[in-house]
N, C-alpha and C positions, 0 to 999 in steps of 0.2 A: 504494500500500500504506500502511496506517496505520502511524504511528510507535509506538515504545514509549511507554507512558504516562509522564507527567512524574515521578511517584514512582519508577517503575522506572528511568527514565533517571538519576535522582539516585543510585540504588544502583549502576548500571552505571558512572557517572562516578567514584564513590568507589572501585570495584574496580580501575579502570584508571589512576587518577591518578598512581601511582608507577611505572607500566610504560611505558617510553619507546617500545619497539618492538612492532609487531604483525606477524603474518604476514598479508599482504594478498593475498587470492586473487581472481583474475578467471577468466573463461572465455576461453581462447585462440581465435583465429580458426578453428582446426581442431577445436574442441570439447573439447580437454584442459583440465584445471584448471592454473592457473599461480599459484604462491605465491611471494612475495618479502618480505623484511623491509622495513618502512617505519616511519618515526617519525610518531607522531600529533603534529601541531603546534598544534592548537587544538581546543577543545571548546566549542561555543556553548550557552547556556542552553536552547535549544529541542531539543537532542539532536544537532545536526550535528557531525560529526567532520571535521577538515581535514587534508589531506596535500598536500605539494608534490612536483611531479615535472616532468619535461621534456615539453613539448608533443609532441615527436616520439618518445616512448617507446611501447613495445608496449602497456603498460597503458592508455594513452589510447585507442589503436585498439581494444583489447579492450572497454573500457567503452563506447565509441561503438557497438560492435556489440551488446553485451549489458551492461546497466548493473547487473546483480546481482553483489554482491560478498560476500565473507566475511572476517571479521577474527578472528584468534586471538591473544589476549594471554596471556602466561604469566610468572609471577614465582615461580621455584622457591624463593626465599628465604622468601617469606611463604606459600607453598603456595596461591597464588591463580591460577586459570585462568578466562579469559572467552572465549567464542565469540559473535560477533555476525554477523547477516546483515542486509543492507540494500541500498539502491540508491545508485549513485554517479553523479556528474555532473561533467563537466569544466567548470571555471569560470575565465575569464580576468578577474581583478579585481586590478589593480595595487595598489589601496589595501589590500585584504585581505592580499596577499602581504607588503606592507610591515608591516602590523599583526602578522603572524605571524612575521616575520623575526627570527632571532637569529644570533649569530656561530657557533653550533653548525652552522648550515646551510652554512657556507662549505666544509665538507668535501665536500659533494655539489654545491654550486652556487657554484663559485669566482668567477664573474663578478658575484655579488651579486644583490640583489632586483630590480634593473632589467634583468636578462638577459631579453630578449624571449621566450626559449624556455621560461622557467619558467611553469608553470600550476598551478592548484589542482585537487585532487580533493575534492569535497564528498560526504560519505557520511551518509545518513540511515538509521540502523538501524531495522528494524521488528521484530526479535526478537533476544534474547540469552539466554545461559545462563552461569551461573558455577558454579565448584566452588572451595571454599576450606576451610580448617581453622583455626578460631580458635587462636591460639597458635603457628602456624608450624611450623618444623622440629622444635623440641624436643617439642612435643605429638605430632607425627607419629611421631617416634622412639619415644617412650614408649608410644603407643597401638599401634604395630606390635609392640613387644616384648610388651605386654600381650596382644594378640590371639594372638601365637604361643604364649604360655604357657598361656592359658586356652582357646584354640580358639574364642573368641567374636570376631565381626567388629568392626572399629573403628566406633564410633558417633559420632565427633566430626566427620567430614567433612560439609560442607553442599553442597547442589546446588539451584539454583532457576532456573526458566525465566521469561523476561520477554517481553512483547509478544505478537505474533500466535502462534496455534497453528500447528504445522508443517503444511504442505500434504500 
């Protein structure tokens, strides 16, 4: 699948740069969707997103069966929401794990970056969509009040799709 175009990826990167966690969704072995919070630990210039996990986790087995994933980022404070779809790959690269490592990760990986059970998930988005509102919560509150008084819908919210057209 083609990736998001570079200019679109730069916009996606800007939208998610301050959002630490995403809801990372895979397809379970029985066909159900499975979402869990995960931290994005790296974003490459080519559009690759990096996550760390344990090699023996369900998500690794799910990705090995079906590599299509969905990511949902939300920042209620800035009223920014991003959904991305892409393909995931399990990558065992000790050098990359060390490059992405921070003390923040000790909460999930107490044995450190040399734990042989730690692996990487490499996600290449091929489409994304965002919703935001310039000005954040204050503008949202004012526009909601204005819409309630005037009966006219809020016109300040933005929405844009990036990448492949939906199938």
